[in-house]
C-alpha atoms as an extended CHARMM CRD file, in Angstrom:
* protein
*
        72  EXT
         1         1  UNK       CA             -7.8360000000       19.7290000000      -24.8230000000  PROA      1               0.0000000000
         2         2  UNK       CA            -10.4270000000       21.9860000000      -23.2100000000  PROA      2               0.0000000000
         3         3  UNK       CA            -10.6850000000       24.0790000000      -26.3760000000  PROA      3               0.0000000000
         4         4  UNK       CA            -11.0860000000       20.9870000000      -28.5570000000  PROA      4               0.0000000000
         5         5  UNK       CA            -13.7990000000       19.5800000000      -26.2940000000  PROA      5               0.0000000000
         6         6  UNK       CA            -15.8060000000       22.7990000000      -26.5130000000  PROA      6               0.0000000000
         7         7  UNK       CA            -15.3290000000       23.0120000000      -30.3000000000  PROA      7               0.0000000000
         8         8  UNK       CA            -16.3700000000       19.3570000000      -30.6540000000  PROA      8               0.0000000000
         9         9  UNK       CA            -19.4940000000       20.0720000000      -28.6300000000  PROA      9               0.0000000000
        10        10  UNK       CA            -20.3260000000       23.0780000000      -30.8300000000  PROA      10              0.0000000000
        11        11  UNK       CA            -19.8680000000       21.0370000000      -34.0320000000  PROA      11              0.0000000000
        12        12  UNK       CA            -21.9780000000       18.1860000000      -32.6280000000  PROA      12              0.0000000000
        13        13  UNK       CA            -24.7940000000       20.6280000000      -31.7990000000  PROA      13              0.0000000000
        14        14  UNK       CA            -24.6830000000       22.1750000000      -35.2790000000  PROA      14              0.0000000000
        15        15  UNK       CA            -24.1500000000       19.0860000000      -37.4110000000  PROA      15              0.0000000000
        16        16  UNK       CA            -24.7620000000       16.0180000000      -35.2720000000  PROA      16              0.0000000000
        17        17  UNK       CA            -21.2900000000       14.7680000000      -36.2270000000  PROA      17              0.0000000000
        18        18  UNK       CA            -18.4130000000       13.7070000000      -34.0220000000  PROA      18              0.0000000000
        19        19  UNK       CA            -15.0300000000       15.1480000000      -34.9310000000  PROA      19              0.0000000000
        20        20  UNK       CA            -11.3230000000       14.7010000000      -34.3160000000  PROA      20              0.0000000000
        21        21  UNK       CA             -8.5530000000       17.2850000000      -34.3990000000  PROA      21              0.0000000000
        22        22  UNK       CA             -7.7900000000       16.1700000000      -37.9470000000  PROA      22              0.0000000000
        23        23  UNK       CA            -11.3660000000       16.6060000000      -39.1700000000  PROA      23              0.0000000000
        24        24  UNK       CA            -11.6330000000       18.9290000000      -42.1440000000  PROA      24              0.0000000000
        25        25  UNK       CA            -14.1920000000       21.6450000000      -41.4890000000  PROA      25              0.0000000000
        26        26  UNK       CA            -15.8650000000       21.0500000000      -44.8650000000  PROA      26              0.0000000000
        27        27  UNK       CA            -16.2970000000       17.3670000000      -43.9840000000  PROA      27              0.0000000000
        28        28  UNK       CA            -18.2080000000       18.3290000000      -40.8460000000  PROA      28              0.0000000000
        29        29  UNK       CA            -20.9500000000       19.8920000000      -42.9570000000  PROA      29              0.0000000000
        30        30  UNK       CA            -20.0270000000       23.4440000000      -41.9630000000  PROA      30              0.0000000000
        31        31  UNK       CA            -20.0310000000       25.5840000000      -45.1030000000  PROA      31              0.0000000000
        32        32  UNK       CA            -18.4010000000       29.0030000000      -45.4240000000  PROA      32              0.0000000000
        33        33  UNK       CA            -21.4110000000       30.9100000000      -44.0610000000  PROA      33              0.0000000000
        34        34  UNK       CA            -21.8180000000       28.4620000000      -41.1930000000  PROA      34              0.0000000000
        35        35  UNK       CA            -18.0950000000       28.7850000000      -40.4900000000  PROA      35              0.0000000000
        36        36  UNK       CA            -18.4370000000       32.5220000000      -40.0040000000  PROA      36              0.0000000000
        37        37  UNK       CA            -21.3100000000       32.0260000000      -37.5410000000  PROA      37              0.0000000000
        38        38  UNK       CA            -19.3900000000       29.2230000000      -35.8560000000  PROA      38              0.0000000000
        39        39  UNK       CA            -16.2710000000       31.3950000000      -35.4140000000  PROA      39              0.0000000000
        40        40  UNK       CA            -18.3110000000       34.3270000000      -34.0930000000  PROA      40              0.0000000000
        41        41  UNK       CA            -19.8360000000       31.9790000000      -31.5160000000  PROA      41              0.0000000000
        42        42  UNK       CA            -16.4020000000       30.5840000000      -30.6210000000  PROA      42              0.0000000000
        43        43  UNK       CA            -14.9860000000       34.1120000000      -30.2710000000  PROA      43              0.0000000000
        44        44  UNK       CA            -17.6890000000       34.8720000000      -27.7280000000  PROA      44              0.0000000000
        45        45  UNK       CA            -17.2050000000       31.6580000000      -25.7860000000  PROA      45              0.0000000000
        46        46  UNK       CA            -13.4190000000       31.9060000000      -25.6560000000  PROA      46              0.0000000000
        47        47  UNK       CA            -13.2360000000       35.7220000000      -25.5100000000  PROA      47              0.0000000000
        48        48  UNK       CA            -10.8600000000       35.9500000000      -28.4940000000  PROA      48              0.0000000000
        49        49  UNK       CA            -10.9390000000       37.6200000000      -31.8920000000  PROA      49              0.0000000000
        50        50  UNK       CA            -10.0290000000       35.8100000000      -35.1000000000  PROA      50              0.0000000000
        51        51  UNK       CA             -9.1790000000       38.0590000000      -38.0190000000  PROA      51              0.0000000000
        52        52  UNK       CA            -10.6510000000       37.6240000000      -41.4850000000  PROA      52              0.0000000000
        53        53  UNK       CA             -7.1950000000       36.6010000000      -42.7560000000  PROA      53              0.0000000000
        54        54  UNK       CA             -6.9760000000       33.8870000000      -40.1060000000  PROA      54              0.0000000000
        55        55  UNK       CA            -10.5270000000       32.7680000000      -40.8560000000  PROA      55              0.0000000000
        56        56  UNK       CA             -9.6230000000       32.1150000000      -44.4840000000  PROA      56              0.0000000000
        57        57  UNK       CA             -6.7800000000       29.8250000000      -43.3890000000  PROA      57              0.0000000000
        58        58  UNK       CA             -8.8810000000       27.5920000000      -41.1530000000  PROA      58              0.0000000000
        59        59  UNK       CA             -9.1210000000       24.1740000000      -42.7720000000  PROA      59              0.0000000000
        60        60  UNK       CA             -9.2320000000       21.6680000000      -39.9190000000  PROA      60              0.0000000000
        61        61  UNK       CA            -10.5680000000       21.5220000000      -36.4010000000  PROA      61              0.0000000000
        62        62  UNK       CA             -6.9520000000       21.6480000000      -35.2170000000  PROA      62              0.0000000000
        63        63  UNK       CA             -6.5140000000       24.9630000000      -37.0680000000  PROA      63              0.0000000000
        64        64  UNK       CA             -9.4530000000       26.3970000000      -35.1210000000  PROA      64              0.0000000000
        65        65  UNK       CA             -8.1260000000       25.0940000000      -31.8030000000  PROA      65              0.0000000000
        66        66  UNK       CA             -4.6240000000       26.4850000000      -32.4670000000  PROA      66              0.0000000000
        67        67  UNK       CA             -6.0310000000       29.8700000000      -33.5460000000  PROA      67              0.0000000000
        68        68  UNK       CA             -8.1030000000       30.1260000000      -30.3730000000  PROA      68              0.0000000000
        69        69  UNK       CA             -5.4110000000       28.8430000000      -28.0220000000  PROA      69              0.0000000000
        70        70  UNK       CA             -2.8140000000       31.2100000000      -29.4690000000  PROA      70              0.0000000000
        71        71  UNK       CA             -4.9690000000       34.1470000000      -28.3650000000  PROA      71              0.0000000000
        72        72  UNK       CA             -5.6900000000       33.0060000000      -24.8040000000  PROA      72              0.0000000000
């Protein structure tokens, strides 16, 4: 839940929108360029690295949380 809370905070700061685990990243207003910046920021915060292949598979907030948590 800690990862989700931090991700939710990051999305809220960028878009002003509240999210759930099921939220689709496109529905949050984060486009593909924003997603790259968002993931780079998340990598720094969580001290993980998400590969380009993984990045392309991220569709929902839950996908981001699982990707980050699997590397911690």
